[in-house]
C-alpha positions as CSV (number, residue, x, y, z in Angstrom):
1,M,-0.1,-0.2,-0.1
2,T,1.4,3.4,-1.0
3,E,1.5,6.3,1.5
4,R,0.0,9.3,0.9
5,Q,2.3,12.0,1.2
6,P,1.4,15.2,2.8
7,S,1.3,18.7,1.2
8,G,4.1,20.2,3.1
9,S,6.4,17.2,2.8
10,P,10.4,18.4,1.8
11,D,9.9,16.4,-1.5
12,K,7.8,18.9,-3.4
13,D,9.3,20.6,-5.9
14,P,11.2,23.4,-4.9
15,A,11.1,25.2,-8.0
16,S,7.4,25.0,-8.1
17,E,7.7,27.0,-4.6
18,A,10.4,29.8,-6.3
19,Q,7.6,30.3,-8.9
20,A,4.9,30.6,-6.2
21,A,6.8,33.3,-4.6
22,Q,7.6,35.2,-8.3
23,D,4.0,35.2,-8.8
24,S,3.0,36.6,-5.6
25,L,5.7,39.3,-5.6
26,G,5.7,40.3,-8.8
27,N,9.5,40.4,-9.9
28,T,12.6,38.3,-10.1
29,E,14.6,39.3,-6.9
30,R,11.6,38.2,-4.8
31,A,11.5,35.3,-6.6
32,E,15.2,34.5,-5.5
33,D,14.7,35.3,-2.2
34,A,12.0,33.2,-1.8
35,T,14.5,29.9,-2.1
36,T,16.1,31.3,0.5
37,P,15.6,29.5,3.6
38,E,14.4,32.5,5.5
39,A,12.0,33.5,2.8
40,A,10.6,30.2,2.1
41,P,8.6,28.9,5.5
42,A,9.6,25.1,6.4
43,T,6.2,24.4,6.3
44,G,3.8,24.6,3.4
45,G,1.7,27.9,4.8
46,T,1.1,30.7,2.7
47,E,3.3,33.8,2.4
48,P,2.0,36.8,4.0
49,K,0.8,39.2,1.5
50,P,3.2,42.1,0.9
51,T,2.0,45.8,2.4
52,L,1.3,48.7,-0.1
53,G,4.3,50.2,1.1
54,R,6.6,47.2,0.4
55,L,5.0,46.8,-3.2
56,F,5.8,50.5,-3.6
57,L,9.4,50.5,-2.6
58,E,9.9,47.2,-4.7
59,N,8.6,48.9,-7.7
60,L,9.8,52.2,-7.5
61,W,12.6,51.9,-9.3
62,A,11.7,49.7,-12.0
63,A,11.2,50.5,-15.7
64,N,7.0,51.2,-14.8
65,T,5.2,53.7,-16.7
66,V,5.2,56.5,-14.2
67,T,8.9,56.0,-13.2
68,V,10.1,56.2,-17.1
69,T,8.2,59.5,-17.3
70,V,9.6,61.1,-15.0
71,L,13.0,60.4,-15.6
72,S,12.4,61.2,-18.9
73,L,11.1,64.4,-17.8
74,V,14.5,64.7,-15.7
75,L,17.0,63.7,-18.7
76,A,15.3,66.4,-20.6
77,I,15.6,69.3,-18.5
78,V,19.5,67.7,-17.9
79,V,20.0,67.8,-21.3
80,G,18.4,71.3,-21.8
81,A,20.4,72.7,-19.3
82,I,23.2,71.6,-21.2
83,L,22.5,73.0,-24.5
84,M,21.6,76.6,-22.4
85,I,25.1,76.4,-21.2
86,I,26.7,76.1,-24.9
87,S,24.6,78.1,-26.5
88,D,25.6,81.0,-24.5
89,P,29.2,82.2,-25.0
90,D,29.3,84.5,-22.1
91,V,28.9,81.1,-20.0
92,L,31.0,79.1,-22.2
93,S,33.6,81.5,-22.3
94,T,34.5,80.7,-18.4
95,Y,35.2,77.1,-19.7
96,S,38.1,78.1,-21.5
97,Y,40.2,78.7,-18.2
98,I,38.1,75.9,-16.2
99,T,41.1,74.4,-14.5
100,A,42.4,77.8,-13.5
101,R,39.3,79.0,-11.8
102,P,36.2,76.1,-11.9
103,S,33.9,78.1,-9.6
104,D,33.5,81.0,-12.3
105,A,32.4,78.3,-15.0
106,L,30.2,76.5,-12.2
107,N,28.9,79.8,-10.5
108,S,27.8,81.0,-14.3
109,S,26.4,77.9,-15.0
110,W,23.9,77.4,-12.5
111,T,23.1,81.1,-12.4
112,L,21.9,81.2,-16.4
113,V,20.3,77.3,-16.0
114,S,18.3,78.3,-12.7
115,E,17.3,81.4,-14.4
116,A,16.0,80.4,-16.7
117,Y,14.3,77.4,-15.3
118,A,12.7,79.3,-12.6
119,N,11.3,81.8,-15.4
120,L,9.6,78.8,-16.8
121,F,8.2,78.1,-14.0
122,K,6.8,81.1,-13.1
123,G,5.6,81.5,-16.3
124,A,3.3,78.3,-16.2
125,I,2.6,77.4,-12.7
126,F,3.4,80.2,-9.7
127,D,4.9,83.3,-9.6
128,P,5.7,84.1,-6.0
129,E,6.3,87.9,-6.7
130,A,3.1,88.0,-8.3
131,F,1.6,86.2,-4.8
132,S,3.6,88.7,-2.6
133,G,2.6,91.9,-4.4
134,W,-1.4,90.7,-4.3
135,L,-0.9,90.4,-0.2
136,D,0.9,93.6,0.1
137,G,-1.7,95.5,-2.4
138,S,0.7,96.5,-5.6
139,N,-1.1,94.0,-7.5
140,G,-4.4,91.8,-8.1
141,W,-5.2,88.5,-7.9
142,Q,-5.4,88.6,-11.5
143,A,-1.3,88.4,-11.8
144,V,-1.3,85.3,-9.3
145,L,-3.5,83.5,-11.6
146,A,-2.3,84.7,-14.9
147,P,0.6,81.5,-15.3
148,I,-2.2,79.1,-15.0
149,S,-4.4,80.9,-17.4
150,E,-1.5,80.8,-19.8
151,T,-1.1,77.8,-19.5
152,L,-4.9,76.4,-19.8
153,T,-5.2,78.6,-23.0
154,Y,-2.8,76.7,-24.7
155,T,-3.5,73.3,-23.6
156,A,-6.9,73.6,-24.8
157,P,-6.4,72.9,-28.7
158,L,-3.5,70.4,-27.5
159,V,-6.0,68.1,-26.1
160,F,-7.9,67.7,-28.8
161,T,-5.4,67.4,-31.5
162,G,-4.0,64.8,-28.9
163,L,-7.3,63.1,-28.6
164,S,-7.6,63.2,-32.7
165,V,-4.4,61.6,-33.1
166,A,-4.5,59.1,-29.7
167,L,-8.3,57.6,-31.0
168,A,-6.8,56.8,-34.4
169,F,-3.5,54.7,-32.7
170,R,-6.0,52.7,-30.8
171,G,-7.9,52.2,-33.9
172,G,-4.6,51.0,-35.5
173,L,-4.4,54.2,-37.9
174,F,-1.8,56.6,-37.6
175,N,-3.7,60.1,-38.2
176,I,-1.0,62.7,-38.9
177,G,-3.4,65.0,-40.6
178,A,-4.7,66.3,-37.4
179,Q,-3.0,69.5,-38.8
180,G,-5.0,70.0,-41.9
181,Q,-8.1,68.9,-39.8
182,A,-7.8,71.4,-37.4
183,T,-7.1,74.0,-40.3
184,I,-10.1,73.2,-41.8
185,G,-12.0,73.0,-38.7
186,V,-10.5,76.6,-37.6
187,V,-12.1,78.0,-41.5
188,L,-15.6,76.6,-41.3
189,A,-15.4,77.8,-37.0
190,A,-14.4,81.5,-38.4
191,L,-16.7,81.6,-41.4
192,A,-19.9,80.9,-39.4
193,G,-18.6,83.3,-36.6
194,F,-18.8,86.5,-38.9
195,L,-20.6,85.2,-41.5
196,L,-23.8,84.2,-39.8
197,P,-26.0,87.1,-38.3
198,L,-27.0,84.5,-35.4
199,P,-27.7,85.7,-31.9
200,P,-25.1,84.9,-28.9
201,G,-25.5,81.7,-27.1
202,L,-26.7,79.9,-30.7
203,H,-24.1,81.7,-32.5
204,L,-21.1,79.9,-30.6
205,L,-22.7,76.8,-30.8
206,V,-22.9,77.1,-34.5
207,A,-19.5,77.9,-35.3
208,L,-18.1,75.1,-32.7
209,L,-20.5,72.6,-34.7
210,A,-19.0,74.2,-38.0
211,G,-15.7,73.5,-36.9
212,A,-16.1,69.8,-35.9
213,L,-17.9,69.1,-38.9
214,G,-14.9,70.6,-41.0
215,G,-12.5,68.2,-38.9
216,A,-14.7,65.4,-39.6
217,I,-14.9,66.2,-43.2
218,W,-11.4,66.3,-43.5
219,G,-11.2,63.0,-41.8
220,F,-13.6,61.2,-43.5
221,I,-11.6,61.6,-46.6
222,P,-8.7,59.2,-45.8
223,G,-10.7,57.3,-44.0
224,I,-12.9,55.9,-47.0
225,L,-10.2,55.7,-49.1
226,K,-8.4,53.7,-46.2
227,A,-11.3,51.4,-46.3
228,R,-12.2,51.1,-49.7
229,T,-8.8,51.0,-51.9
230,G,-6.3,50.7,-48.9
231,A,-4.7,53.6,-49.3
232,H,-2.1,54.3,-46.2
233,E,-3.4,56.8,-44.2
234,V,-0.4,58.6,-43.6
235,I,0.6,59.6,-47.2
236,N,-3.1,60.6,-47.7
237,T,-3.3,62.4,-44.6
238,I,0.0,64.5,-45.4
239,M,-1.0,65.6,-48.4
240,L,-4.6,66.6,-46.8
241,N,-2.5,68.7,-44.4
242,Y,-1.2,70.5,-47.6
243,I,-4.0,71.2,-49.3
244,A,-6.1,72.4,-46.0
245,T,-3.1,75.2,-45.4
246,Y,-2.9,76.4,-49.1
247,F,-6.6,76.5,-48.8
248,L,-6.6,78.7,-46.2
249,T,-4.0,80.9,-47.7
250,W,-6.0,81.2,-51.2
251,L,-9.4,81.9,-48.6
252,I,-8.1,84.6,-46.8
253,V,-7.6,87.2,-49.0
254,Q,-11.0,86.7,-51.3
255,N,-13.5,89.3,-51.4
256,G,-16.0,89.1,-47.7
257,V,-13.2,87.3,-46.1
258,Q,-10.5,89.6,-46.1
259,D,-10.7,92.1,-43.5
260,P,-11.8,95.4,-46.0
261,N,-9.7,97.7,-43.6
262,R,-6.4,95.6,-44.0
263,T,-3.8,94.7,-46.9
264,D,-2.2,92.1,-45.3
265,A,-3.8,88.5,-45.1
266,I,-5.9,88.6,-42.2
267,S,-9.8,88.0,-42.2
268,R,-12.8,89.8,-40.8
269,P,-12.8,89.5,-37.0
270,V,-15.3,86.7,-35.5
271,D,-18.2,88.5,-33.8
272,P,-18.3,88.8,-29.7
273,S,-21.2,86.3,-29.9
274,A,-19.2,83.4,-31.6
275,Q,-16.6,83.6,-29.3
276,L,-15.8,81.3,-26.2
277,P,-16.5,82.9,-22.9
278,R,-13.2,83.6,-20.3
279,L,-13.4,82.2,-17.7
280,L,-11.8,84.5,-15.2
281,G,-12.4,87.7,-16.8
282,D,-11.4,89.9,-19.7
283,N,-7.7,90.2,-18.4
284,L,-7.1,86.8,-18.4
285,R,-7.1,84.7,-21.6
286,V,-8.3,80.9,-20.3
287,H,-11.7,80.5,-21.6
288,A,-14.6,78.0,-21.8
289,G,-12.5,75.8,-24.1
290,I,-10.6,73.9,-21.5
291,L,-13.7,72.9,-20.1
292,L,-15.0,71.9,-23.4
293,A,-11.7,69.8,-23.4
294,V,-12.1,68.0,-19.7
295,L,-15.5,66.9,-21.4
296,A,-13.8,66.1,-24.6
297,T,-11.3,63.7,-22.7
298,W,-14.0,62.0,-20.9
299,A,-16.3,61.0,-23.9
300,V,-13.4,59.4,-25.4
301,A,-12.8,57.7,-22.3
302,W,-16.4,56.8,-22.1
303,L,-16.3,55.8,-25.9
304,L,-13.1,53.2,-25.5
305,N,-13.7,51.6,-22.8
306,R,-17.7,51.5,-22.1
307,S,-19.4,51.4,-25.6
308,T,-19.9,48.5,-28.2
309,L,-18.2,50.9,-30.7
310,G,-15.0,51.2,-28.7
311,F,-14.9,47.5,-28.4
312,E,-14.7,47.2,-31.7
313,L,-12.3,50.5,-32.5
314,R,-9.9,48.4,-30.0
315,A,-10.5,44.8,-31.9
316,V,-9.7,46.2,-35.1
317,G,-6.9,48.6,-33.7
318,A,-5.2,45.0,-32.0
319,N,-5.8,42.5,-34.9
320,P,-7.9,43.6,-38.4
321,D,-7.7,40.1,-39.5
322,A,-9.6,38.7,-36.2
323,A,-11.9,41.7,-35.9
324,R,-13.1,40.7,-39.2
325,T,-13.5,36.8,-38.4
326,A,-15.3,37.9,-35.3
327,G,-17.9,39.7,-37.6
328,I,-16.8,43.4,-37.0
329,S,-17.2,45.9,-40.3
330,V,-13.0,46.8,-40.5
331,T,-14.3,48.8,-43.5
332,R,-16.7,50.9,-41.1
333,T,-14.9,51.1,-38.3
334,Y,-11.9,52.5,-40.5
335,V,-14.4,55.7,-41.3
336,L,-15.8,56.0,-38.4
337,I,-12.3,56.2,-36.5
338,M,-11.3,58.9,-39.1
339,V,-14.2,61.1,-38.5
340,F,-14.1,61.1,-35.0
341,A,-10.8,62.0,-34.5
342,G,-10.9,64.6,-37.3
343,L,-14.1,65.9,-35.6
344,L,-11.7,66.8,-32.5
345,A,-9.1,68.1,-34.6
346,G,-11.5,70.6,-36.1
347,L,-12.7,70.9,-32.4
348,G,-9.1,72.0,-31.5
349,G,-8.6,74.7,-34.4
350,S,-12.2,76.3,-33.9
351,N,-10.6,76.9,-30.4
352,M,-7.8,78.8,-31.9
353,V,-10.1,81.2,-33.4
354,L,-13.1,81.1,-31.3
355,G,-10.9,81.3,-28.2
356,S,-8.6,84.2,-26.9
357,T,-5.7,83.1,-28.9
358,A,-6.9,84.9,-32.4
359,S,-9.6,86.6,-33.1
360,A,-9.4,86.4,-37.3
361,L,-8.1,83.8,-39.7
362,T,-4.1,84.4,-40.7
363,P,-2.0,81.9,-42.2
364,L,-0.6,81.3,-39.2
365,V,-3.9,81.0,-36.5
366,V,-3.6,77.1,-36.3
367,A,0.2,77.4,-35.5
368,Q,1.4,73.9,-34.7
369,I,-1.3,71.9,-32.8
370,G,-1.8,69.0,-35.2
371,F,2.2,68.2,-35.0
372,D,2.2,68.9,-31.8
373,G,-0.8,66.7,-31.0
374,I,1.2,63.4,-32.1
375,L,3.8,64.4,-29.3
376,V,1.0,65.1,-26.9
377,A,-0.5,61.6,-28.0
378,L,2.9,59.9,-27.5
379,L,3.2,61.5,-24.2
380,G,0.0,60.5,-23.2
381,R,0.5,56.7,-24.0
382,V,-2.0,57.1,-26.3
383,K,-4.9,57.5,-23.2
384,P,-7.2,59.8,-23.0
385,W,-6.4,60.5,-19.5
386,G,-2.5,60.4,-20.3
387,V,-3.0,62.9,-23.0
388,A,-4.7,65.6,-21.2
389,L,-1.9,65.6,-18.8
390,A,0.3,65.5,-21.6
391,A,-1.5,68.5,-23.1
392,L,-1.1,70.4,-20.1
393,L,2.7,69.8,-19.9
394,F,3.3,71.1,-23.1
395,G,0.8,74.2,-22.3
396,A,3.0,74.8,-19.3
397,L,6.2,74.2,-21.4
398,Q,4.6,77.0,-23.8
399,A,3.9,79.2,-21.3
400,G,6.8,79.4,-19.7
401,G,8.6,79.5,-22.5
402,N,7.3,83.0,-23.5
403,R,8.5,84.2,-20.2
404,M,11.6,82.1,-20.4
405,Q,12.3,84.3,-23.5
406,S,11.6,87.3,-22.4
407,Y,13.2,87.5,-18.8
408,S,16.4,85.6,-19.4
409,G,16.9,85.6,-23.1
410,I,16.1,81.7,-23.8
411,S,15.4,81.6,-27.3
412,L,12.1,79.9,-27.4
413,E,13.0,77.2,-29.9
414,L,14.5,75.5,-26.9
415,V,11.2,74.8,-25.6
416,T,10.6,72.7,-28.5
417,V,13.9,71.0,-28.0
418,L,12.7,70.0,-24.5
419,Q,9.5,68.8,-25.7
420,A,11.3,66.8,-28.4
421,L,13.7,65.5,-25.5
422,I,10.9,64.6,-23.3
423,V,9.2,62.4,-26.0
424,I,12.0,60.9,-27.5
425,F,13.5,59.3,-24.0
426,I,9.4,58.1,-23.3
427,A,9.5,56.4,-26.6
428,A,12.6,54.6,-25.7
429,P,12.4,53.0,-22.6
430,A,15.1,50.7,-23.1
431,L,17.4,54.1,-23.2
432,V,16.0,55.3,-20.1
433,K,16.2,51.7,-18.2
434,A,20.0,51.9,-19.5
435,I,20.8,55.2,-17.9
436,F,19.3,54.8,-14.6
437,Q,20.0,51.1,-14.1
438,L,16.1,50.4,-14.0
439,R,14.8,46.8,-13.5
440,A,13.5,45.6,-16.3
441,A,9.9,44.7,-13.9
442,R,8.0,46.3,-17.3
443,A,9.9,47.4,-19.8
444,A,8.5,44.9,-22.3
445,R,5.0,46.2,-22.1
446,L,6.4,49.9,-22.5
447,Q,8.5,49.2,-25.7
448,T,5.2,47.6,-27.5
449,S,3.1,50.3,-26.2
450,L,3.6,53.0,-28.8
451,A,3.8,50.7,-31.8
452,K,0.1,50.4,-32.1
453,G,-1.4,52.0,-34.9
454,W,1.3,50.5,-37.4
């Protein structure tokens, strides 16, 4: 008769105990510790569940999304500081005699970099001097909120274009045409804003809908071409960007559109009844567009995670062949993806002329919000709320960069370099992991997260 072996017997395979400990603790280092007599109990009992604080400390230096993003910001700031130093002739000259008086080079470098980043912070978030002036009565509360106002003003259109690119990414498409869609959106919004004699409220609503419709039409074209003919959306959207830009340039100088009191390329101003209301008074530029941006972020998150259409969109983005086999219309989904993406970009363009950024059409009225939306989508990991936070960061860099240029003499292009560096480091988590010697906990997932959509 064969004896039944107890579950806690020493004959149990030790490799299975190590694997169980690895699954429980979530990383290789803890699994190795579990094979030692101290970590693995002598009996067959269950190991205590790790506390929240213990898990936080164990994963603090792991290559997870939060750590990689924060360290990418740190790397971008460091590289930006180096670029400031080597681009300033006065500071750079102190390095010619650094061996004789190293303090000169160090002090001048620190003064330049600290002053520049201090002005970046003051222009984007909070200015202590303005707060002190408000306390002693030398300035009003508007000066205290001015940095946040500027940041939110730049953030609003970036949220829309970032969501446009992110939504297409989740559906397996690369919408590089957000710039063109925003351009058509701003054109139709402005035309509705100064050509239609409508009462306040209704006029604003019609202008916003016109901008959204313009972007949706410009997104529908590459969507139907992709669905019906297989034409690559990147090529189509790039070409449509040029068409939209040149159409805007031609339209501005036409009779009935150009400002009759001007000889340069500028349109008639949008009627006040069609402009987004300012949230903090006429002295601060932040307007209701930021509220619409938050609402759009919530709507896209609900669409992707709670709706049937969102499930179909994500299924097509993950594997169009499997989605087609499951009965999902890939053709219809591609068209809807680009229509919704264009609609969002069109709303972003509308913010540029109906908000406080501009009140009339010019050749550069849209700026680069469509292309910046690509960076925002990548930085936000193509997740709606992540995109909103990334847009807030880029808006802060833009707002703070204006003050940094005025007060520190640092070129505004350096802000663009900082934005590019942040995206480069985030898009290459293996580089950040190698520089900071991070654990490989979740690096594999990070490396593939940005590849969706290709």
